[in-house]
All heavy atoms as TSV, in Angstrom:
chain	resi	resn	atom	element	x	y	z
A	1	MET	N	N	5.405	25.663	-14.693
A	1	MET	CA	C	5.031	24.554	-15.530
A	1	MET	C	C	5.344	24.920	-16.986
A	1	MET	O	O	5.099	26.034	-17.399
A	1	MET	CB	C	3.532	24.259	-15.338
A	1	MET	CG	C	3.023	23.146	-16.173
A	1	MET	SD	S	1.276	22.784	-15.884
A	1	MET	CE	C	1.338	22.212	-14.180
A	2	LYS	N	N	5.869	23.983	-17.697
A	2	LYS	CA	C	6.188	24.179	-19.098
A	2	LYS	C	C	4.922	24.174	-19.974
A	2	LYS	O	O	3.916	23.589	-19.570
A	2	LYS	CB	C	7.126	23.132	-19.587
A	2	LYS	CG	C	8.505	23.192	-18.923
A	2	LYS	CD	C	9.394	22.156	-19.411
A	2	LYS	CE	C	10.726	22.203	-18.671
A	2	LYS	NZ	N	11.648	21.179	-19.054
A	3	ILE	N	N	4.959	24.861	-21.100
A	3	ILE	CA	C	3.793	24.967	-21.970
A	3	ILE	C	C	3.253	23.591	-22.387
A	3	ILE	O	O	2.038	23.379	-22.337
A	3	ILE	CB	C	4.131	25.873	-23.156
A	3	ILE	CG1	C	4.334	27.311	-22.746
A	3	ILE	CG2	C	3.009	25.769	-24.225
A	3	ILE	CD1	C	4.804	28.231	-23.828
A	4	ASN	N	N	4.125	22.679	-22.783
A	4	ASN	CA	C	3.652	21.387	-23.216
A	4	ASN	C	C	2.997	20.577	-22.048
A	4	ASN	O	O	2.073	19.822	-22.265
A	4	ASN	CB	C	4.761	20.558	-23.884
A	4	ASN	CG	C	5.939	20.289	-22.966
A	4	ASN	OD1	O	6.147	20.997	-21.952
A	4	ASN	ND2	N	6.764	19.329	-23.308
A	5	GLU	N	N	3.497	20.813	-20.833
A	5	GLU	CA	C	2.868	20.119	-19.660
A	5	GLU	C	C	1.462	20.680	-19.419
A	5	GLU	O	O	0.537	19.992	-19.122
A	5	GLU	CB	C	3.739	20.313	-18.433
A	5	GLU	CG	C	5.040	19.564	-18.498
A	5	GLU	CD	C	5.999	19.933	-17.367
A	5	GLU	OE1	O	5.808	21.024	-16.737
A	5	GLU	OE2	O	6.874	19.120	-17.043
A	6	ALA	N	N	1.348	22.045	-19.491
A	6	ALA	CA	C	0.049	22.670	-19.307
A	6	ALA	C	C	-0.925	22.235	-20.371
A	6	ALA	O	O	-2.103	21.988	-20.100
A	6	ALA	CB	C	0.245	24.205	-19.328
A	7	GLU	N	N	-0.473	22.175	-21.631
A	7	GLU	CA	C	-1.345	21.715	-22.711
A	7	GLU	C	C	-1.851	20.302	-22.456
A	7	GLU	O	O	-3.066	20.019	-22.657
A	7	GLU	CB	C	-0.597	21.763	-24.048
A	7	GLU	CG	C	-1.439	21.287	-25.217
A	7	GLU	CD	C	-0.644	21.216	-26.521
A	7	GLU	OE1	O	0.563	21.157	-26.472
A	7	GLU	OE2	O	-1.295	21.202	-27.572
A	8	LYS	N	N	-1.012	19.406	-21.984
A	8	LYS	CA	C	-1.408	18.055	-21.697
A	8	LYS	C	C	-2.488	18.037	-20.602
A	8	LYS	O	O	-3.471	17.322	-20.704
A	8	LYS	CB	C	-0.195	17.226	-21.291
A	8	LYS	CG	C	-0.485	15.785	-21.051
A	8	LYS	CD	C	0.752	15.034	-20.649
A	8	LYS	CE	C	0.448	13.567	-20.402
A	8	LYS	NZ	N	1.625	12.795	-19.998
A	9	LEU	N	N	-2.319	18.850	-19.548
A	9	LEU	CA	C	-3.291	18.888	-18.474
A	9	LEU	C	C	-4.636	19.419	-18.964
A	9	LEU	O	O	-5.692	18.979	-18.449
A	9	LEU	CB	C	-2.802	19.803	-17.336
A	9	LEU	CG	C	-1.701	19.236	-16.482
A	9	LEU	CD1	C	-1.225	20.276	-15.474
A	9	LEU	CD2	C	-2.157	18.001	-15.722
A	10	LEU	N	N	-4.620	20.302	-19.913
A	10	LEU	CA	C	-5.881	20.890	-20.421
A	10	LEU	C	C	-6.565	20.059	-21.435
A	10	LEU	O	O	-7.802	20.151	-21.623
A	10	LEU	CB	C	-5.585	22.302	-20.981
A	10	LEU	CG	C	-5.151	23.369	-19.975
A	10	LEU	CD1	C	-4.700	24.608	-20.707
A	10	LEU	CD2	C	-6.289	23.671	-19.055
A	11	THR	N	N	-5.841	19.201	-22.166
A	11	THR	CA	C	-6.443	18.449	-23.272
A	11	THR	C	C	-6.578	16.973	-23.016
A	11	THR	O	O	-7.287	16.304	-23.812
A	11	THR	CB	C	-5.591	18.645	-24.553
A	11	THR	OG1	O	-4.282	18.184	-24.317
A	11	THR	CG2	C	-5.545	20.123	-24.966
A	12	GLN	N	N	-5.983	16.422	-22.007
A	12	GLN	CA	C	-6.069	15.001	-21.748
A	12	GLN	C	C	-6.587	14.730	-20.353
A	12	GLN	O	O	-6.307	15.512	-19.410
A	12	GLN	CB	C	-4.693	14.341	-21.875
A	12	GLN	CG	C	-4.109	14.416	-23.289
A	12	GLN	CD	C	-2.757	13.795	-23.358
A	12	GLN	OE1	O	-2.259	13.207	-22.420
A	12	GLN	NE2	N	-2.154	13.912	-24.518
A	13	GLN	N	N	-7.360	13.675	-20.243
A	13	GLN	CA	C	-7.871	13.308	-18.920
A	13	GLN	C	C	-6.726	12.750	-18.102
A	13	GLN	O	O	-5.973	11.883	-18.542
A	13	GLN	CB	C	-8.967	12.273	-19.083
A	13	GLN	CG	C	-9.692	11.972	-17.799
A	13	GLN	CD	C	-10.865	11.002	-18.022
A	13	GLN	OE1	O	-10.919	10.300	-19.026
A	13	GLN	NE2	N	-11.792	10.979	-17.098
A	14	SER	N	N	-6.540	13.267	-16.901
A	14	SER	CA	C	-5.437	12.838	-16.056
A	14	SER	C	C	-5.837	11.628	-15.178
A	14	SER	O	O	-7.016	11.478	-14.847
A	14	SER	CB	C	-4.945	13.984	-15.197
A	14	SER	OG	O	-5.957	14.445	-14.311
A	15	LEU	N	N	-4.802	10.891	-14.800
A	15	LEU	CA	C	-5.010	9.770	-13.866
A	15	LEU	C	C	-5.541	10.342	-12.575
A	15	LEU	O	O	-5.100	11.389	-12.096
A	15	LEU	CB	C	-3.676	9.041	-13.654
A	15	LEU	CG	C	-3.751	7.862	-12.719
A	15	LEU	CD1	C	-4.511	6.688	-13.306
A	15	LEU	CD2	C	-2.310	7.390	-12.386
A	16	GLN	N	N	-6.480	9.614	-11.959
A	16	GLN	CA	C	-7.076	10.077	-10.716
A	16	GLN	C	C	-6.928	8.998	-9.646
A	16	GLN	O	O	-6.974	7.858	-9.904
A	16	GLN	CB	C	-8.567	10.350	-10.833
A	16	GLN	CG	C	-8.904	11.527	-11.631
A	16	GLN	CD	C	-10.401	11.847	-11.588
A	16	GLN	OE1	O	-11.191	10.997	-11.214
A	16	GLN	NE2	N	-10.745	13.030	-11.922
A	17	PHE	N	N	-6.732	9.445	-8.403
A	17	PHE	CA	C	-6.927	8.611	-7.244
A	17	PHE	C	C	-8.381	8.527	-7.057
A	17	PHE	O	O	-9.077	9.550	-6.885
A	17	PHE	CB	C	-6.241	9.213	-6.007
A	17	PHE	CG	C	-6.655	8.562	-4.728
A	17	PHE	CD1	C	-6.239	7.264	-4.426
A	17	PHE	CD2	C	-7.483	9.222	-3.834
A	17	PHE	CE1	C	-6.662	6.638	-3.249
A	17	PHE	CE2	C	-7.884	8.630	-2.669
A	17	PHE	CZ	C	-7.446	7.332	-2.356
A	18	ILE	N	N	-8.988	7.320	-7.127
A	18	ILE	CA	C	-10.402	7.143	-7.025
A	18	ILE	C	C	-10.792	6.855	-5.569
A	18	ILE	O	O	-11.857	7.308	-5.098
A	18	ILE	CB	C	-10.892	6.055	-8.023
A	18	ILE	CG1	C	-10.669	6.514	-9.417
A	18	ILE	CG2	C	-12.363	5.732	-7.757
A	18	ILE	CD1	C	-11.006	5.552	-10.484
A	19	GLY	N	N	-10.012	6.116	-4.838
A	19	GLY	CA	C	-10.338	5.848	-3.471
A	19	GLY	C	C	-9.561	4.654	-2.922
A	19	GLY	O	O	-8.671	4.126	-3.555
A	20	VAL	N	N	-9.922	4.314	-1.684
A	20	VAL	CA	C	-9.355	3.160	-0.989
A	20	VAL	C	C	-10.331	2.022	-1.122
A	20	VAL	O	O	-11.533	2.200	-0.843
A	20	VAL	CB	C	-9.055	3.507	0.461
A	20	VAL	CG1	C	-8.524	2.287	1.206
A	20	VAL	CG2	C	-8.031	4.632	0.578
A	21	LYS	N	N	-9.811	0.857	-1.524
A	21	LYS	CA	C	-10.690	-0.317	-1.588
A	21	LYS	C	C	-11.292	-0.595	-0.212
A	21	LYS	O	O	-10.583	-0.516	0.783
A	21	LYS	CB	C	-9.881	-1.527	-2.090
A	21	LYS	CG	C	-10.714	-2.701	-2.497
A	21	LYS	CD	C	-9.849	-3.734	-3.190
A	21	LYS	CE	C	-10.716	-4.755	-3.850
A	21	LYS	NZ	N	-9.855	-5.664	-4.641
A	22	ARG	N	N	-12.559	-0.906	-0.224
A	22	ARG	CA	C	-13.299	-1.105	1.048
A	22	ARG	C	C	-12.519	-2.066	1.949
A	22	ARG	O	O	-12.142	-3.184	1.562
A	22	ARG	CB	C	-14.686	-1.629	0.732
A	22	ARG	CG	C	-15.562	-1.644	1.884
A	22	ARG	CD	C	-17.001	-2.012	1.493
A	22	ARG	NE	N	-17.833	-1.516	2.544
A	22	ARG	CZ	C	-18.782	-0.617	2.369
A	22	ARG	NH1	N	-18.980	-0.102	1.166
A	22	ARG	NH2	N	-19.499	-0.193	3.343
A	23	ASN	N	N	-12.314	-1.603	3.204
A	23	ASN	CA	C	-11.587	-2.403	4.166
A	23	ASN	C	C	-12.045	-1.928	5.549
A	23	ASN	O	O	-11.927	-0.766	5.875
A	23	ASN	CB	C	-10.084	-2.167	4.003
A	23	ASN	CG	C	-9.206	-2.943	4.906
A	23	ASN	OD1	O	-9.662	-3.363	5.976
A	23	ASN	ND2	N	-7.952	-3.137	4.546
A	24	ARG	N	N	-12.563	-2.842	6.363
A	24	ARG	CA	C	-13.117	-2.463	7.680
A	24	ARG	C	C	-12.011	-1.921	8.625
A	24	ARG	O	O	-12.333	-1.304	9.627
A	24	ARG	CB	C	-13.860	-3.633	8.283
A	24	ARG	CG	C	-13.006	-4.783	8.619
A	24	ARG	CD	C	-13.786	-5.924	9.292
A	24	ARG	NE	N	-12.977	-7.064	9.542
A	24	ARG	CZ	C	-12.104	-7.144	10.571
A	24	ARG	NH1	N	-11.959	-6.179	11.409
A	24	ARG	NH2	N	-11.366	-8.225	10.730
A	25	LEU	N	N	-10.748	-2.190	8.309
A	25	LEU	CA	C	-9.671	-1.736	9.161
A	25	LEU	C	C	-9.205	-0.292	8.858
A	25	LEU	O	O	-8.408	0.278	9.553
A	25	LEU	CB	C	-8.468	-2.676	9.051
A	25	LEU	CG	C	-8.727	-4.147	9.390
A	25	LEU	CD1	C	-7.482	-4.956	9.162
A	25	LEU	CD2	C	-9.183	-4.288	10.839
A	26	VAL	N	N	-9.723	0.273	7.791
A	26	VAL	CA	C	-9.269	1.592	7.311
A	26	VAL	C	C	-10.459	2.587	7.372
A	26	VAL	O	O	-11.571	2.244	6.964
A	26	VAL	CB	C	-8.776	1.519	5.843
A	26	VAL	CG1	C	-8.330	2.890	5.348
A	26	VAL	CG2	C	-7.673	0.493	5.699
A	27	SER	N	N	-10.218	3.750	7.944
A	27	SER	CA	C	-11.277	4.761	8.026
A	27	SER	C	C	-10.702	6.151	7.873
A	27	SER	O	O	-9.523	6.367	7.946
A	27	SER	CB	C	-12.007	4.616	9.380
A	27	SER	OG	O	-11.139	4.902	10.440
A	28	GLU	N	N	-11.602	7.099	7.700
A	28	GLU	CA	C	-11.301	8.521	7.642
A	28	GLU	C	C	-10.140	8.854	6.716
A	28	GLU	O	O	-9.186	9.484	7.100
A	28	GLU	CB	C	-11.019	9.044	9.044
A	28	GLU	CG	C	-12.247	8.947	9.985
A	28	GLU	CD	C	-12.022	9.550	11.308
A	28	GLU	OE1	O	-11.309	10.573	11.381
A	28	GLU	OE2	O	-12.516	9.001	12.293
A	29	THR	N	N	-10.221	8.375	5.465
A	29	THR	CA	C	-9.140	8.662	4.501
A	29	THR	C	C	-9.355	10.022	3.843
A	29	THR	O	O	-10.459	10.485	3.650
A	29	THR	CB	C	-9.088	7.571	3.421
A	29	THR	OG1	O	-10.314	7.516	2.715
A	29	THR	CG2	C	-8.724	6.198	4.009
A	30	TYR	N	N	-8.249	10.671	3.558
A	30	TYR	CA	C	-8.286	11.939	2.832
A	30	TYR	C	C	-7.163	11.874	1.779
A	30	TYR	O	O	-6.036	11.545	2.120
A	30	TYR	CB	C	-8.029	13.096	3.769
A	30	TYR	CG	C	-8.019	14.414	2.999
A	30	TYR	CD1	C	-9.204	15.011	2.651
A	30	TYR	CD2	C	-6.820	14.953	2.581
A	30	TYR	CE1	C	-9.207	16.182	1.870
A	30	TYR	CE2	C	-6.806	16.112	1.800
A	30	TYR	CZ	C	-8.000	16.723	1.450
A	30	TYR	OH	O	-7.965	17.856	0.723
A	31	PRO	N	N	-7.449	12.163	0.527
A	31	PRO	CA	C	-8.728	12.642	0.038
A	31	PRO	C	C	-9.759	11.513	0.018
A	31	PRO	O	O	-9.415	10.329	-0.133
A	31	PRO	CB	C	-8.423	13.099	-1.374
A	31	PRO	CG	C	-7.181	12.404	-1.769
A	31	PRO	CD	C	-6.423	12.079	-0.497
A	32	SER	N	N	-11.019	11.891	0.195
A	32	SER	CA	C	-12.086	10.925	0.215
A	32	SER	C	C	-12.881	10.916	-1.092
A	32	SER	O	O	-13.756	10.062	-1.303
A	32	SER	CB	C	-13.030	11.203	1.378
A	32	SER	OG	O	-13.591	12.489	1.273
A	33	LEU	N	N	-12.615	11.865	-1.971
A	33	LEU	CA	C	-13.244	11.960	-3.268
A	33	LEU	C	C	-12.162	11.823	-4.340
A	33	LEU	O	O	-10.964	12.036	-4.045
A	33	LEU	CB	C	-13.929	13.292	-3.419
A	33	LEU	CG	C	-15.070	13.585	-2.440
A	33	LEU	CD1	C	-15.554	15.018	-2.557
A	33	LEU	CD2	C	-16.211	12.619	-2.644
A	34	PRO	N	N	-12.510	11.526	-5.593
A	34	PRO	CA	C	-11.493	11.426	-6.628
A	34	PRO	C	C	-10.665	12.681	-6.754
A	34	PRO	O	O	-11.158	13.801	-6.610
A	34	PRO	CB	C	-12.313	11.211	-7.931
A	34	PRO	CG	C	-13.569	10.540	-7.424
A	34	PRO	CD	C	-13.844	11.160	-6.112
A	35	GLU	N	N	-9.340	12.482	-6.929
A	35	GLU	CA	C	-8.402	13.557	-6.930
A	35	GLU	C	C	-7.367	13.329	-8.057
A	35	GLU	O	O	-6.812	12.221	-8.154
A	35	GLU	CB	C	-7.673	13.581	-5.570
A	35	GLU	CG	C	-6.590	14.590	-5.410
A	35	GLU	CD	C	-7.190	15.875	-4.921
A	35	GLU	OE1	O	-8.314	15.973	-4.464
A	35	GLU	OE2	O	-6.422	16.886	-5.068
A	36	PRO	N	N	-7.104	14.288	-8.932
A	36	PRO	CA	C	-6.134	14.081	-9.990
A	36	PRO	C	C	-4.736	13.820	-9.392
A	36	PRO	O	O	-4.351	14.442	-8.400
A	36	PRO	CB	C	-6.149	15.403	-10.725
A	36	PRO	CG	C	-7.361	16.114	-10.369
A	36	PRO	CD	C	-7.732	15.601	-8.967
A	37	VAL	N	N	-4.021	12.918	-10.012
A	37	VAL	CA	C	-2.626	12.648	-9.608
A	37	VAL	C	C	-1.731	13.224	-10.685
A	37	VAL	O	O	-1.675	12.730	-11.794
A	37	VAL	CB	C	-2.409	11.092	-9.507
A	37	VAL	CG1	C	-0.946	10.819	-9.143
A	37	VAL	CG2	C	-3.327	10.478	-8.488
A	38	ILE	N	N	-1.106	14.355	-10.331
A	38	ILE	CA	C	-0.335	15.080	-11.326
A	38	ILE	C	C	1.166	14.771	-11.183
A	38	ILE	O	O	1.806	14.246	-12.069
A	38	ILE	CB	C	-0.600	16.582	-11.276
A	38	ILE	CG1	C	-2.061	16.840	-11.621
A	38	ILE	CG2	C	0.320	17.368	-12.217
A	38	ILE	CD1	C	-2.570	18.192	-11.390
A	39	SER	N	N	1.740	15.056	-10.032
A	39	SER	CA	C	3.158	14.748	-9.855
A	39	SER	C	C	3.407	14.015	-8.534
A	39	SER	O	O	4.117	13.051	-8.467
A	39	SER	CB	C	4.002	15.986	-9.990
A	39	SER	OG	O	3.640	16.906	-8.976
A	40	ASN	N	N	2.758	14.508	-7.485
A	40	ASN	CA	C	2.885	13.878	-6.154
A	40	ASN	C	C	1.517	13.444	-5.685
A	40	ASN	O	O	0.508	13.967	-6.125
A	40	ASN	CB	C	3.455	14.883	-5.151
A	40	ASN	CG	C	4.825	15.273	-5.443
A	40	ASN	OD1	O	5.618	14.505	-6.039
A	40	ASN	ND2	N	5.252	16.447	-4.996
A	41	PHE	N	N	1.530	12.511	-4.770
A	41	PHE	CA	C	0.244	12.049	-4.217
A	41	PHE	C	C	0.452	11.745	-2.734
A	41	PHE	O	O	1.409	11.039	-2.376
A	41	PHE	CB	C	-0.286	10.818	-4.946
A	41	PHE	CG	C	-1.521	10.278	-4.317
A	41	PHE	CD1	C	-2.726	10.931	-4.499
A	41	PHE	CD2	C	-1.510	9.152	-3.526
A	41	PHE	CE1	C	-3.879	10.452	-3.921
A	41	PHE	CE2	C	-2.613	8.640	-2.920
A	41	PHE	CZ	C	-3.843	9.316	-3.131
A	42	SER	N	N	-0.422	12.216	-1.873
A	42	SER	CA	C	-0.360	11.960	-0.453
A	42	SER	C	C	-1.730	11.457	-0.010
A	42	SER	O	O	-2.772	11.897	-0.506
A	42	SER	CB	C	-0.006	13.196	0.360
A	42	SER	OG	O	1.267	13.628	0.018
A	43	LEU	N	N	-1.711	10.537	0.963
A	43	LEU	CA	C	-2.983	9.994	1.498
A	43	LEU	C	C	-2.846	9.988	3.009
A	43	LEU	O	O	-1.748	9.640	3.555
A	43	LEU	CB	C	-3.214	8.589	0.986
A	43	LEU	CG	C	-4.389	7.871	1.557
A	43	LEU	CD1	C	-5.675	8.432	0.964
A	43	LEU	CD2	C	-4.348	6.388	1.275
A	44	ALA	N	N	-3.888	10.373	3.714
A	44	ALA	CA	C	-3.925	10.304	5.179
A	44	ALA	C	C	-5.136	9.484	5.571
A	44	ALA	O	O	-6.131	9.465	4.837
A	44	ALA	CB	C	-3.987	11.721	5.770
A	45	GLY	N	N	-5.071	8.850	6.712
A	45	GLY	CA	C	-6.206	8.070	7.189
A	45	GLY	C	C	-5.868	7.394	8.463
A	45	GLY	O	O	-4.797	7.609	9.062
A	46	MET	N	N	-6.787	6.582	8.919
A	46	MET	CA	C	-6.610	5.798	10.188
A	46	MET	C	C	-6.804	4.318	9.937
A	46	MET	O	O	-7.636	3.949	9.095
A	46	MET	CB	C	-7.594	6.318	11.190
A	46	MET	CG	C	-7.411	7.779	11.575
A	46	MET	SD	S	-8.700	8.437	12.648
A	46	MET	CE	C	-8.771	7.298	13.974
A	47	VAL	N	N	-5.970	3.544	10.610
A	47	VAL	CA	C	-6.136	2.061	10.559
A	47	VAL	C	C	-6.270	1.596	11.992
A	47	VAL	O	O	-5.750	2.192	12.918
A	47	VAL	CB	C	-4.966	1.357	9.837
A	47	VAL	CG1	C	-4.908	1.731	8.396
A	47	VAL	CG2	C	-3.656	1.655	10.522
A	48	THR	N	N	-7.058	0.494	12.143
A	48	THR	CA	C	-7.265	-0.053	13.498
A	48	THR	C	C	-6.240	-1.149	13.828
A	48	THR	O	O	-6.148	-1.548	14.961
A	48	THR	CB	C	-8.677	-0.578	13.666
A	48	THR	OG1	O	-8.927	-1.567	12.657
A	48	THR	CG2	C	-9.718	0.546	13.548
A	49	GLU	N	N	-5.533	-1.626	12.827
A	49	GLU	CA	C	-4.496	-2.673	13.023
A	49	GLU	C	C	-3.209	-2.163	12.388
A	49	GLU	O	O	-3.235	-1.735	11.270
A	49	GLU	CB	C	-4.904	-3.982	12.361
A	49	GLU	CG	C	-6.177	-4.620	12.923
A	49	GLU	CD	C	-5.932	-5.227	14.331
A	49	GLU	OE1	O	-4.812	-5.709	14.574
A	49	GLU	OE2	O	-6.869	-5.224	15.112
A	50	PRO	N	N	-2.104	-2.231	13.099
A	50	PRO	CA	C	-0.841	-1.773	12.523
A	50	PRO	C	C	-0.377	-2.515	11.320
A	50	PRO	O	O	0.393	-2.037	10.507
A	50	PRO	CB	C	0.149	-1.909	13.668
A	50	PRO	CG	C	-0.485	-2.765	14.683
A	50	PRO	CD	C	-1.931	-2.739	14.440
A	51	THR	N	N	-0.870	-3.736	11.089
A	51	THR	CA	C	-0.455	-4.534	9.930
A	51	THR	C	C	-1.517	-4.523	8.779
A	51	THR	O	O	-1.457	-5.293	7.881
A	51	THR	CB	C	-0.188	-5.996	10.360
A	51	THR	OG1	O	-1.424	-6.518	10.927
A	51	THR	CG2	C	0.952	-6.089	11.342
A	52	ALA	N	N	-2.495	-3.605	8.891
A	52	ALA	CA	C	-3.544	-3.546	7.861
A	52	ALA	C	C	-2.943	-3.245	6.496
A	52	ALA	O	O	-1.986	-2.470	6.364
A	52	ALA	CB	C	-4.559	-2.412	8.234
A	53	THR	N	N	-3.484	-3.880	5.491
A	53	THR	CA	C	-3.100	-3.655	4.103
A	53	THR	C	C	-4.081	-2.684	3.475
A	53	THR	O	O	-5.294	-2.857	3.584
A	53	THR	CB	C	-3.093	-4.988	3.307
A	53	THR	OG1	O	-2.172	-5.863	3.904
A	53	THR	CG2	C	-2.713	-4.761	1.889
A	54	ILE	N	N	-3.555	-1.678	2.851
A	54	ILE	CA	C	-4.388	-0.642	2.192
A	54	ILE	C	C	-4.179	-0.780	0.707
A	54	ILE	O	O	-3.074	-0.799	0.207
A	54	ILE	CB	C	-3.973	0.762	2.680
A	54	ILE	CG1	C	-4.112	0.872	4.208
A	54	ILE	CG2	C	-4.782	1.819	1.983
A	54	ILE	CD1	C	-3.513	2.099	4.796
A	55	THR	N	N	-5.294	-0.867	-0.016
A	55	THR	CA	C	-5.270	-0.920	-1.467
A	55	THR	C	C	-5.823	0.337	-2.082
A	55	THR	O	O	-6.986	0.675	-1.829
A	55	THR	CB	C	-6.072	-2.159	-1.976
A	55	THR	OG1	O	-5.531	-3.341	-1.384
A	55	THR	CG2	C	-5.996	-2.273	-3.492
A	56	LEU	N	N	-4.981	1.088	-2.780
A	56	LEU	CA	C	-5.384	2.341	-3.387
A	56	LEU	C	C	-5.876	2.061	-4.790
A	56	LEU	O	O	-5.283	1.223	-5.510
A	56	LEU	CB	C	-4.183	3.314	-3.448
A	56	LEU	CG	C	-3.490	3.587	-2.137
A	56	LEU	CD1	C	-2.341	4.601	-2.327
A	56	LEU	CD2	C	-4.427	4.074	-1.102
A	57	GLN	N	N	-6.925	2.733	-5.195
A	57	GLN	CA	C	-7.496	2.546	-6.540
A	57	GLN	C	C	-7.285	3.793	-7.367
A	57	GLN	O	O	-7.580	4.909	-6.960
A	57	GLN	CB	C	-8.958	2.198	-6.436
A	57	GLN	CG	C	-9.195	0.896	-5.674
A	57	GLN	CD	C	-10.671	0.581	-5.482
A	57	GLN	OE1	O	-11.475	1.462	-5.225
A	57	GLN	NE2	N	-10.990	-0.654	-5.672
A	58	PHE	N	N	-6.795	3.591	-8.611
A	58	PHE	CA	C	-6.527	4.690	-9.544
A	58	PHE	C	C	-7.226	4.426	-10.859
A	58	PHE	O	O	-7.472	3.235	-11.214
A	58	PHE	CB	C	-5.035	4.781	-9.780
A	58	PHE	CG	C	-4.252	5.158	-8.571
A	58	PHE	CD1	C	-3.733	4.182	-7.756
A	58	PHE	CD2	C	-4.032	6.462	-8.213
A	58	PHE	CE1	C	-3.007	4.520	-6.632
A	58	PHE	CE2	C	-3.316	6.818	-7.085
A	58	PHE	CZ	C	-2.816	5.829	-6.296
A	59	GLY	N	N	-7.565	5.460	-11.581
A	59	GLY	CA	C	-8.226	5.254	-12.891
A	59	GLY	C	C	-8.621	6.569	-13.501
A	59	GLY	O	O	-8.063	7.614	-13.169
A	60	TYR	N	N	-9.642	6.475	-14.375
A	60	TYR	CA	C	-10.115	7.647	-15.128
A	60	TYR	C	C	-11.620	7.740	-14.937
A	60	TYR	O	O	-12.307	6.715	-15.104
A	60	TYR	CB	C	-9.763	7.507	-16.582
A	60	TYR	CG	C	-8.251	7.398	-16.803
A	60	TYR	CD1	C	-7.587	6.166	-16.834
A	60	TYR	CD2	C	-7.493	8.553	-16.902
A	60	TYR	CE1	C	-6.231	6.108	-16.988
A	60	TYR	CE2	C	-6.102	8.527	-17.070
A	60	TYR	CZ	C	-5.487	7.284	-17.121
A	60	TYR	OH	O	-4.132	7.214	-17.254
A	61	GLY	N	N	-12.095	8.931	-14.607
A	61	GLY	CA	C	-13.496	9.075	-14.313
A	61	GLY	C	C	-13.851	8.262	-13.066
A	61	GLY	O	O	-13.201	8.423	-12.046
A	62	SER	N	N	-14.798	7.346	-13.176
A	62	SER	CA	C	-15.121	6.476	-12.042
A	62	SER	C	C	-14.677	5.003	-12.314
A	62	SER	O	O	-15.013	4.126	-11.524
A	62	SER	CB	C	-16.621	6.526	-11.777
A	62	SER	OG	O	-17.343	6.071	-12.901
A	63	THR	N	N	-13.899	4.801	-13.364
A	63	THR	CA	C	-13.451	3.464	-13.736
A	63	THR	C	C	-12.067	3.189	-13.153
A	63	THR	O	O	-11.100	3.901	-13.446
A	63	THR	CB	C	-13.364	3.303	-15.256
A	63	THR	OG1	O	-14.665	3.636	-15.795
A	63	THR	CG2	C	-12.995	1.917	-15.674
A	64	VAL	N	N	-11.947	2.173	-12.305
A	64	VAL	CA	C	-10.676	1.786	-11.703
A	64	VAL	C	C	-9.882	1.016	-12.784
A	64	VAL	O	O	-10.367	0.041	-13.356
A	64	VAL	CB	C	-10.892	0.893	-10.454
A	64	VAL	CG1	C	-9.538	0.399	-9.928
A	64	VAL	CG2	C	-11.624	1.646	-9.371
A	65	THR	N	N	-8.650	1.474	-13.049
A	65	THR	CA	C	-7.792	0.798	-14.031
A	65	THR	C	C	-6.592	0.149	-13.363
A	65	THR	O	O	-5.951	-0.714	-13.987
A	65	THR	CB	C	-7.305	1.775	-15.103
A	65	THR	OG1	O	-6.587	2.851	-14.517
A	65	THR	CG2	C	-8.492	2.345	-15.932
A	66	SER	N	N	-6.278	0.536	-12.142
A	66	SER	CA	C	-5.166	-0.112	-11.449
A	66	SER	C	C	-5.365	0.029	-9.931
A	66	SER	O	O	-6.014	0.937	-9.446
A	66	SER	CB	C	-3.815	0.489	-11.870
A	66	SER	OG	O	-3.704	1.848	-11.430
A	67	GLU	N	N	-4.768	-0.939	-9.222
A	67	GLU	CA	C	-4.776	-0.929	-7.790
A	67	GLU	C	C	-3.350	-1.102	-7.286
A	67	GLU	O	O	-2.562	-1.840	-7.861
A	67	GLU	CB	C	-5.630	-2.050	-7.228
A	67	GLU	CG	C	-7.086	-1.879	-7.531
A	67	GLU	CD	C	-7.992	-2.972	-6.891
A	67	GLU	OE1	O	-7.443	-4.048	-6.580
A	67	GLU	OE2	O	-9.169	-2.704	-6.725
A	68	LYS	N	N	-2.987	-0.350	-6.207
A	68	LYS	CA	C	-1.660	-0.465	-5.617
A	68	LYS	C	C	-1.835	-0.764	-4.168
A	68	LYS	O	O	-2.597	-0.075	-3.451
A	68	LYS	CB	C	-0.894	0.867	-5.770
A	68	LYS	CG	C	-0.722	1.313	-7.195
A	68	LYS	CD	C	0.247	0.432	-7.900
A	68	LYS	CE	C	0.440	1.016	-9.349
A	68	LYS	NZ	N	1.193	0.165	-10.192
A	69	ARG	N	N	-1.156	-1.777	-3.690
A	69	ARG	CA	C	-1.224	-2.160	-2.262
A	69	ARG	C	C	-0.146	-1.411	-1.485
A	69	ARG	O	O	0.925	-1.159	-1.958
A	69	ARG	CB	C	-1.030	-3.626	-2.106
A	69	ARG	CG	C	-2.170	-4.454	-2.675
A	69	ARG	CD	C	-1.949	-5.890	-2.495
A	69	ARG	NE	N	-2.298	-6.206	-1.106
A	69	ARG	CZ	C	-2.361	-7.379	-0.634
A	69	ARG	NH1	N	-2.089	-8.390	-1.353
A	69	ARG	NH2	N	-2.696	-7.587	0.641
């Protein structure tokens, strides 16, 4: 990691994956707690319907600032 990248990680709050928007068709997601999104992000879980829509929530602290379907 470059020095300026490390400095940014240490001095600025990073974007976090906060969770999956409540959906009865989605269960057992991992990560299940807020997780910093630094360069890559992976999510695992189970759905009961193959066409289920999953909405991921991102933000800072516990505040959701964006959602991605």
